[in-house]
C-alpha positions, 0 to 999 in steps of 0.5 A: 293573788297569783296569776294563772300561767299563760299555758293554763289560760291557753288550755282553758281557751282551747277547751272552751272553743272546742266545747263550743265547736262540738256543741254547735255541731250537735245543736243542729237538727239531726234530720239535716245532713248539712255541713258535717264535713265542714264541721269536722274540718273546723274542729280539726283546725281548732285542735291544730290551733290549740296544739300550736298555741300550747306548744309554741310559746316563742313569738308573740305574733305566732301566738296571736295568729294561732289564737285568732285561728282558734277563735275562728275555727272553734267559735265563729265558724261553728256558731255561724254554721249553726245559726245559718243551718236552718233557713226558712225553707229548711225549717218549713220542710222540717215542720212538714216532716214532723207533721207527716210523720205524726199523720203516718203514726196516727194511721198506724203505718210504719212509713210516711207516704207521699200523700202524707207529705203533700197534705202536711205541706198544704196544711201549712200553706206550702206545696210539694213539687217544683213550681211550673213555669213557661220555661219548665212546665213539668212539675218535678219532685212531687211523686217520689222521694226526694220530694221538693217542698216549697214554703209558699204555694205560689212561689218557686224557689227557695225550696228544700228536698225531703225524703224519708229513710227507713219509714219514719226517719226524715232527711232534709237537705237543700236541693 
């Protein structure tokens, strides 16, 4: 059986890593506006490493370094960003956004109100607005978008910011 040339193997590895990088970027919930610059940069760096690996066959050490770079930028970083993109507070905010949107649609409204978000958060055991403390007794993020959504009513941080753009389109980000 004839062996596959190193360039074909390299091209195959580069394509697999780039497909994984793009798929990991698209696997994140579209309501999250996180990491897009970093994701684009990692795909660009993976493309650079793949190009170097395909064109430069001169030194073994250079091949190893570019292969490791391709694995990091095309596999490890995109997969870890996808895994870490939904911490519990952001996951809770996404669930609240889904519930609030359903409540607005059930009431035949074209926009989600702050009251919809508050009732959805409270129904899931959370709260809207910052936690009042002695240091900062004033509640922030409870009356207008972006709203601060907390997963546990009696706990301050961690929290996520939730806003609705164009009526029913939610955007969740850390704040």
